[in-house]
C-alpha positions as CSV (number, residue, x, y, z in Angstrom):
1,M,12.6,11.4,124.8
2,E,11.7,13.3,121.4
3,I,8.7,12.6,119.9
4,I,8.8,12.7,116.5
5,K,5.9,14.5,114.1
6,N,3.7,12.1,111.7
7,Y,3.7,14.2,108.6
8,L,2.3,11.2,106.5
9,K,-1.0,12.4,106.6
10,Y,0.0,16.3,105.1
11,S,1.4,14.0,102.0
12,L,-1.8,12.6,101.6
13,W,-3.6,15.8,101.7
14,F,-0.9,17.0,99.4
15,V,-1.5,14.3,96.7
16,L,-5.3,14.8,97.1
17,V,-5.4,18.3,96.5
18,V,-2.8,17.7,93.5
19,F,-5.5,15.3,92.1
20,V,-8.5,17.3,92.4
21,V,-6.8,20.7,91.0
22,L,-5.6,18.0,87.9
23,L,-9.0,16.6,87.4
24,G,-10.4,20.1,87.9
25,L,-8.4,21.8,84.9
26,H,-10.2,19.3,82.7
27,W,-13.1,21.6,82.8
28,L,-11.2,24.7,82.1
29,P,-11.7,26.5,78.8
30,V,-9.5,25.3,75.7
31,I,-6.5,28.1,76.0
32,T,-5.1,29.7,73.0
33,I,-1.5,31.4,73.6
34,D,0.3,33.0,70.1
35,G,-2.3,30.6,67.7
36,H,-1.3,27.8,69.3
37,T,-4.1,26.0,71.1
38,M,-3.2,24.4,74.2
39,R,-3.7,20.6,74.8
40,R,-6.5,19.6,77.3
41,V,-5.8,18.2,80.9
42,D,-7.4,14.6,80.8
43,L,-6.3,12.7,83.7
44,L,-8.9,9.9,82.8
45,S,-8.3,9.7,79.2
46,D,-6.3,6.4,79.1
47,I,-9.8,4.8,81.1
48,R,-12.1,6.8,80.0
49,Y,-15.2,5.2,77.2
50,L,-14.5,6.5,73.7
51,G,-18.1,7.1,72.4
52,T,-18.9,7.5,68.6
53,D,-18.0,11.0,67.5
54,T,-21.2,12.6,66.4
55,A,-20.1,16.0,66.0
56,V,-20.7,17.9,62.9
57,A,-17.5,19.6,61.0
58,D,-17.2,23.4,61.4
59,S,-18.2,24.9,57.8
60,D,-14.7,26.1,58.2
61,S,-13.0,22.3,58.1
62,I,-11.3,21.0,54.6
63,P,-13.7,18.1,53.4
64,L,-11.8,14.7,53.1
65,P,-10.6,13.8,49.4
66,P,-12.6,11.2,47.8
67,V,-11.5,7.8,47.7
68,V,-9.0,7.0,44.9
69,K,-9.4,3.8,42.8
70,P,-6.1,2.3,42.0
71,V,-5.1,2.3,38.4
72,F,-5.9,-0.7,36.2
73,V,-3.0,-2.6,35.4
74,D,-3.0,-4.7,32.3
75,T,-1.2,-8.4,32.9
76,C,-0.1,-10.6,30.6
77,R,-0.8,-14.6,30.3
78,A,2.5,-16.7,31.6
79,G,4.2,-17.7,28.1
80,M,2.4,-15.1,26.1
81,T,4.1,-12.5,24.3
82,C,1.2,-9.5,24.7
83,I,0.7,-6.5,22.8
84,E,2.2,-3.4,23.9
85,D,-0.2,-0.2,23.5
86,Y,1.6,2.8,23.6
87,S,-1.5,5.1,22.2
88,D,-1.8,8.1,24.4
89,S,-5.1,10.3,24.1
90,T,-5.4,10.2,20.4
91,H,-5.8,6.4,20.8
92,R,-4.5,5.2,18.0
93,G,-3.3,1.9,19.4
94,M,-5.6,-0.9,19.3
95,A,-8.9,0.7,21.1
96,P,-10.6,1.3,17.6
97,F,-10.2,-2.3,16.6
98,Y,-11.4,-3.8,19.9
99,E,-14.6,-1.0,19.7
100,A,-15.5,-2.2,16.3
101,L,-15.2,-6.0,17.5
102,D,-17.7,-5.1,20.1
103,R,-19.8,-3.2,17.8
104,V,-20.3,-6.3,15.2
105,S,-20.5,-9.0,18.4
106,S,-23.4,-6.9,19.7
107,G,-25.0,-6.3,16.8
108,A,-26.2,-3.1,17.8
109,S,-29.7,-2.1,16.1
110,G,-29.2,1.0,13.9
111,S,-25.3,0.4,13.3
112,S,-25.3,0.8,9.3
113,D,-21.4,-0.5,9.3
114,N,-21.6,-4.4,10.5
115,L,-17.6,-5.0,9.3
116,V,-14.5,-4.9,11.2
117,R,-11.4,-3.9,8.7
118,I,-8.0,-4.8,8.6
119,A,-5.2,-4.2,6.4
120,V,-1.8,-6.0,6.9
121,F,1.3,-3.9,4.9
122,G,4.4,-6.3,5.1
123,D,6.8,-7.5,3.0
124,S,7.8,-10.8,1.4
125,F,7.5,-12.4,5.0
126,I,3.5,-12.3,4.1
127,E,3.8,-12.8,0.9
128,A,0.9,-15.0,-1.3
129,D,-1.4,-14.6,2.2
130,I,1.5,-16.6,4.5
131,F,0.5,-15.8,8.0
132,T,-2.3,-13.7,7.1
133,A,-4.8,-16.6,5.7
134,D,-4.7,-18.0,8.9
135,L,-5.1,-15.0,10.8
136,R,-8.0,-14.2,8.4
137,E,-9.7,-17.4,9.1
138,M,-9.3,-17.3,12.8
139,L,-10.9,-14.1,13.1
140,Q,-13.5,-15.0,10.7
141,K,-14.8,-17.9,12.6
142,R,-15.2,-15.8,15.6
143,F,-16.5,-12.7,14.7
144,G,-17.9,-13.8,11.0
145,G,-17.0,-13.0,7.7
146,C,-15.8,-14.8,4.5
147,G,-14.1,-13.6,1.4
148,V,-10.4,-13.0,0.7
149,G,-10.1,-9.5,0.4
150,F,-8.3,-7.4,-1.4
151,V,-6.5,-8.8,-4.1
152,T,-4.0,-6.8,-6.9
153,I,-5.4,-7.0,-10.2
154,T,-2.4,-9.1,-11.5
155,S,0.6,-11.0,-8.9
156,M,3.8,-12.8,-9.4
157,T,2.6,-14.8,-6.6
158,S,-0.8,-16.0,-7.8
159,G,0.5,-19.2,-8.6
160,Y,0.9,-20.1,-5.3
161,R,-1.1,-18.1,-3.2
162,P,-3.8,-21.2,-1.9
163,T,-6.5,-19.0,-1.3
164,V,-8.0,-18.1,-4.0
165,R,-8.0,-19.1,-7.5
166,H,-6.0,-15.3,-9.6
167,M,-6.0,-15.5,-13.0
168,F,-5.8,-12.4,-15.3
169,G,-4.3,-11.0,-18.8
170,G,-3.9,-8.2,-21.0
171,W,-2.8,-5.6,-17.7
172,A,0.4,-3.8,-17.7
173,S,1.5,-4.0,-14.7
174,H,3.6,-1.2,-12.7
175,A,5.1,-1.3,-8.7
176,V,6.7,1.3,-6.8
177,T,9.6,-1.5,-6.5
178,D,9.9,-1.2,-10.6
179,S,13.1,0.6,-11.3
180,V,12.0,2.2,-14.3
181,Y,8.8,3.3,-16.1
182,F,6.7,4.1,-12.7
183,D,4.8,7.2,-11.7
184,R,4.8,7.6,-8.1
185,K,1.9,10.1,-8.6
186,K,-0.4,7.1,-9.9
187,Q,-0.3,4.5,-7.4
188,G,-2.9,3.2,-5.5
189,I,-2.8,1.5,-1.9
190,S,-0.7,-1.3,-2.7
191,G,1.9,0.4,-4.4
192,H,1.0,-0.3,-7.9
193,Y,-1.1,0.7,-10.9
194,F,-2.7,-1.4,-13.6
195,V,-2.8,-0.3,-17.3
196,P,-5.6,-2.4,-19.5
197,R,-5.7,-3.2,-22.7
198,N,-9.3,-3.8,-24.2
199,G,-10.3,-6.7,-23.5
200,A,-8.0,-7.0,-20.7
201,Y,-9.9,-9.5,-17.7
202,V,-8.9,-10.5,-14.1
203,E,-10.8,-13.6,-12.4
204,L,-11.0,-14.4,-8.7
205,R,-12.1,-18.2,-7.9
206,G,-13.0,-18.2,-4.0
207,Q,-10.9,-21.8,-2.8
208,S,-11.5,-23.5,0.3
209,K,-8.7,-26.0,0.5
210,Y,-6.5,-24.5,2.5
211,A,-8.9,-21.9,4.9
212,S,-12.7,-22.3,5.3
213,L,-14.9,-19.5,4.4
214,L,-13.2,-18.5,1.5
215,D,-15.0,-20.9,-1.3
216,T,-18.0,-17.8,-1.3
217,C,-18.6,-14.4,-0.7
218,Q,-21.6,-11.9,-0.7
219,R,-19.8,-8.8,-2.3
220,A,-17.1,-8.8,-5.5
221,S,-15.8,-5.2,-5.7
222,I,-13.2,-3.7,-8.5
223,F,-11.3,-0.1,-8.1
224,F,-10.2,2.2,-10.4
225,Y,-9.7,5.8,-11.3
226,N,-10.8,6.8,-14.9
227,R,-10.7,10.1,-16.5
228,D,-12.4,9.1,-19.2
229,S,-15.8,6.9,-19.5
230,V,-14.9,2.7,-19.1
231,H,-17.3,0.0,-20.1
232,L,-17.1,-3.0,-17.7
233,S,-18.6,-6.4,-18.0
234,A,-18.5,-8.8,-15.0
235,C,-19.5,-12.7,-14.8
236,V,-20.2,-14.2,-11.7
237,N,-20.2,-17.9,-10.9
238,K,-19.6,-18.3,-14.9
239,G,-23.0,-17.1,-15.5
240,D,-24.7,-14.1,-17.5
241,S,-22.3,-11.2,-17.8
242,R,-23.6,-7.9,-16.4
243,S,-22.6,-4.5,-18.0
244,Y,-21.1,-1.4,-16.3
245,A,-20.9,1.9,-18.0
246,L,-19.5,4.6,-15.9
247,P,-18.8,8.3,-17.2
248,P,-15.5,10.2,-16.3
249,S,-14.7,10.7,-12.4
250,G,-12.2,12.9,-10.6
251,G,-12.1,10.3,-7.7
252,L,-11.1,6.4,-7.1
253,Q,-14.7,4.2,-8.5
254,E,-15.6,1.2,-6.9
255,V,-17.8,-1.1,-8.8
256,Q,-20.1,-3.7,-6.8
257,V,-21.8,-7.0,-7.5
258,N,-23.9,-9.0,-4.7
259,G,-25.1,-12.0,-4.2
260,R,-23.7,-15.6,-3.3
261,I,-20.5,-15.0,-5.1
262,G,-18.1,-18.4,-5.9
263,S,-16.0,-16.8,-8.8
264,I,-16.0,-13.1,-10.0
265,R,-14.5,-12.3,-13.6
266,W,-14.1,-8.6,-14.5
267,T,-13.7,-7.4,-18.1
268,V,-12.6,-4.6,-19.8
269,D,-15.0,-3.6,-23.1
270,R,-13.2,-0.2,-23.0
271,A,-11.3,1.8,-20.5
272,D,-9.1,4.9,-21.9
273,S,-7.1,7.1,-19.4
274,T,-8.1,4.6,-16.9
275,L,-6.2,2.8,-13.8
276,F,-7.3,0.1,-12.6
277,Y,-5.8,-1.1,-8.5
278,G,-7.4,-4.3,-7.4
279,L,-10.4,-5.9,-6.6
280,A,-11.9,-7.6,-3.3
281,M,-14.3,-10.7,-2.3
282,D,-15.7,-9.6,1.0
283,G,-18.7,-10.5,3.1
284,K,-21.4,-7.8,4.2
285,K,-20.9,-8.6,8.3
286,G,-17.5,-9.6,10.0
287,I,-14.1,-9.6,9.3
288,I,-12.3,-8.4,6.3
289,L,-8.3,-8.9,6.3
290,D,-6.5,-7.6,3.4
291,N,-3.1,-8.5,2.6
292,F,-0.9,-5.2,0.9
293,S,2.3,-7.6,0.7
294,L,5.2,-5.9,-1.5
295,R,8.5,-8.1,-2.1
296,G,11.5,-6.1,-1.0
297,S,9.9,-3.2,1.1
298,S,11.2,-1.6,3.9
299,G,8.0,0.1,4.5
300,L,8.9,3.6,3.7
301,S,7.6,3.3,0.4
302,L,4.4,3.9,2.2
303,R,5.3,7.3,2.7
304,G,4.9,8.3,-1.1
305,I,1.4,7.4,-1.6
306,P,-0.2,10.1,-2.6
307,Q,-2.6,11.3,0.3
308,Q,-5.5,12.0,-1.5
309,M,-5.8,8.5,-3.0
310,L,-5.2,7.2,0.2
311,K,-8.1,9.5,1.7
312,E,-10.6,8.1,-1.1
313,F,-9.4,4.7,-0.4
314,N,-10.5,5.0,3.3
315,R,-13.7,6.2,2.3
316,Q,-14.5,3.1,0.4
317,R,-12.5,0.6,2.9
318,P,-12.0,2.8,6.6
319,Y,-9.9,0.1,8.4
320,D,-10.3,-0.4,12.4
321,L,-6.8,-1.7,12.0
322,I,-3.6,-1.1,10.3
323,I,-0.8,-4.1,10.7
324,L,2.7,-3.0,9.7
325,E,4.9,-6.2,8.8
326,Y,8.7,-5.1,8.4
327,G,12.1,-5.1,9.1
328,L,13.4,-8.5,6.5
329,N,14.6,-5.6,4.1
330,V,16.4,-3.3,6.9
331,A,18.2,-5.6,9.4
332,T,21.7,-6.2,8.1
333,E,24.0,-8.5,10.0
334,R,25.8,-6.6,12.2
335,G,23.5,-3.3,11.9
336,R,23.8,-1.1,14.9
337,N,22.7,2.4,13.4
338,Y,18.5,2.3,11.9
339,D,18.2,6.0,12.9
340,N,17.4,6.8,9.5
341,Y,15.0,4.3,8.8
342,Q,13.5,5.3,12.3
343,K,12.8,8.7,10.6
344,G,11.6,7.4,7.7
345,L,9.2,5.2,9.6
346,L,7.8,7.3,11.9
347,T,7.0,9.8,8.8
348,A,5.3,6.5,6.9
349,I,3.2,6.2,10.0
350,E,2.1,9.8,10.5
351,H,1.5,9.6,7.1
352,L,-1.2,6.3,7.5
353,K,-2.7,8.0,10.7
354,T,-3.4,11.4,8.5
355,C,-5.3,9.4,5.7
356,F,-7.1,6.6,8.1
357,P,-7.8,8.9,10.6
358,Q,-10.3,6.1,12.4
359,S,-7.7,3.4,12.3
360,G,-5.6,1.8,15.0
361,I,-2.0,1.0,14.1
362,L,0.0,-2.4,15.1
363,L,3.3,-2.6,14.2
364,L,5.2,-6.0,14.3
365,S,8.6,-6.5,14.9
366,V,11.0,-8.3,12.7
367,G,11.1,-12.2,13.5
368,D,14.0,-13.8,13.6
369,R,16.6,-14.7,10.9
370,D,19.7,-16.4,11.4
371,Y,23.2,-16.8,9.7
372,K,26.5,-18.8,10.5
373,N,28.7,-17.1,12.8
374,E,32.6,-17.9,11.9
375,N,32.7,-21.0,13.5
376,G,29.5,-22.2,11.3
377,D,27.0,-22.1,13.7
378,L,23.6,-20.8,13.3
379,R,22.9,-17.7,15.1
380,T,20.9,-14.7,15.0
381,M,21.3,-11.8,13.6
382,P,23.0,-9.1,16.1
383,G,21.8,-6.6,13.7
384,V,18.1,-8.4,14.0
385,K,17.8,-7.8,17.9
386,N,18.9,-3.7,17.6
387,L,16.4,-3.6,14.9
388,I,13.9,-4.1,17.3
389,R,14.9,-2.4,19.6
390,Y,14.3,0.6,17.3
391,Q,10.9,-0.8,16.0
392,Q,9.9,-0.6,19.4
393,N,10.8,3.3,20.5
394,I,9.2,4.0,16.9
395,A,5.9,2.4,18.3
396,A,6.5,4.7,21.7
397,E,7.4,7.9,19.9
398,S,4.3,7.4,17.5
399,G,1.7,6.5,19.8
400,I,0.8,3.4,18.4
401,A,0.7,-0.2,19.4
402,F,3.4,-2.7,19.4
403,W,3.8,-6.7,19.0
404,N,7.8,-8.3,19.4
405,M,7.1,-10.6,16.9
406,F,10.6,-12.0,17.6
407,E,10.0,-12.8,21.2
408,A,6.7,-14.8,20.2
409,M,8.5,-16.5,17.6
410,G,11.0,-17.9,20.6
411,G,14.0,-15.2,20.5
412,D,17.7,-16.2,19.6
413,G,17.4,-18.8,17.2
414,S,14.2,-19.9,16.8
415,M,13.9,-19.4,13.1
416,A,16.9,-22.5,12.7
417,K,14.0,-24.4,15.0
418,L,11.0,-23.8,12.6
419,V,13.1,-24.9,9.8
420,H,14.2,-27.8,11.5
421,A,11.3,-28.7,12.9
422,K,8.8,-31.8,11.7
423,P,7.3,-31.1,9.6
424,S,9.4,-27.7,8.8
425,M,8.2,-24.3,9.2
426,A,10.5,-22.1,7.7
427,N,12.5,-22.2,4.7
428,Y,16.2,-22.8,4.3
429,D,17.1,-19.5,3.4
430,Y,16.7,-18.9,7.6
431,T,14.5,-15.4,7.0
432,H,11.2,-16.8,5.9
433,I,8.5,-18.5,7.1
434,N,6.4,-21.2,5.4
435,F,2.6,-21.7,5.2
436,R,2.8,-24.2,8.8
437,G,5.1,-21.6,10.0
438,G,2.4,-18.4,9.0
439,K,0.1,-20.6,10.4
440,H,1.9,-21.3,14.0
441,L,2.4,-17.6,14.1
442,A,-1.3,-16.3,13.3
443,G,-2.3,-18.6,16.2
444,L,0.5,-16.9,18.1
445,L,-0.9,-13.6,17.4
446,Y,-4.4,-14.3,17.4
447,E,-4.4,-15.2,21.1
448,T,-2.8,-12.3,21.8
449,L,-5.4,-10.2,20.3
450,I,-8.1,-12.0,22.0
451,Y,-6.7,-11.8,25.1
452,G,-5.7,-8.0,24.8
453,K,-9.6,-7.4,23.7
454,E,-10.5,-9.5,27.1
455,Q,-8.2,-6.7,28.7
456,Y,-9.8,-3.6,27.3
457,D,-13.0,-5.2,28.3
458,R,-11.9,-5.7,32.3
459,R,-10.8,-2.2,31.7
460,K,-13.8,-0.6,30.7
461,A,-15.9,-2.3,32.9
462,Y,-13.4,-1.3,35.9
463,E,-13.4,2.2,35.0
464,K,-17.2,2.5,34.9
465,E,-17.3,0.8,38.9
């Protein structure tokens, strides 16, 4: 009978030897072959306790990059049409305005300027202080200020402007919209110039029936350009007159009267070769908002205002924000191509940037404008929507801010809704808002401006972290 030899013990010894050899490989030095470092053998890696690695990195090691902070993302409150700021490194969007609000709100010591100045250039949509009157009041109530701001020497809408009683006589008025007898080289910031006869006068009287903070102001001014001597008199609150005699000047002149002013009457006693541009009633701290409406304007006439005149006016009234409201005189019923208008308005914006280098610029889109289609139904003009796309592109290309007023109004058919509201907020031409509609839209823009300021503050605080 053959006896079978037991090899099990050899197998166990072989496994033990292999285990010892593999365990011993862990203590071998690291082997590098052709630049590639072989991985160290460690049979116990799955059960070994990993302590905290306290080894110091070699001087040749690459340091880890710093933690990158996520980009701050602006948000927009539900139901609000927010301002789209396309400004680049030149900061010609909303930043100058928000920084000016900070300056006034903080009452920074050492600051010689406690005013935030806003200029609104527009067409008949804002004529007679519609829209701007309420925006001015809302901002002045929050940030301080008083007075109606800049007013042209004469005005065809003075009879129904509720924010100031405006009386005048003895003037020859010239506007850029005149078909004859207008010298573009003489025009001022509003697109006008005025030539007085001896004894010509202009009077402003503050009103508070429509909006508060207008019945009295702290500073009254008149603006003119005189190549010869000029003699003026100012009568404040129907009291005694104060006389002013000024020698010839090569630049824009401003004469100021300070005090508690409810009314101001300027009289031209002598003014040879003198051009007048306007007058103003302002506060010494807070908000100033000037309305530069021009009936029939598309905004392209801004290109023709002499650069030197605008720069001189900027020295007198340096604006923190310029708002552009145009489009009613540009949009056509089926208009699709507004390339020429885009080119012209881009030039106008660059002109303003050059003359007002510290100003932010906000372009408002055209509002809704309705017409009756072939079925007699009221619809938004297709040309309006096309123009809004162009206006948004203009803002983006010029690096300024943009507010879609059409969308804020409610979009398609919103003008008809304003017309048929009780009480009505727009006129039956389905193009122009009235004062109630102006107050409604001013409230929407005011809320957007305040929300934009809050977002701006959040961004600044985030960037400082």
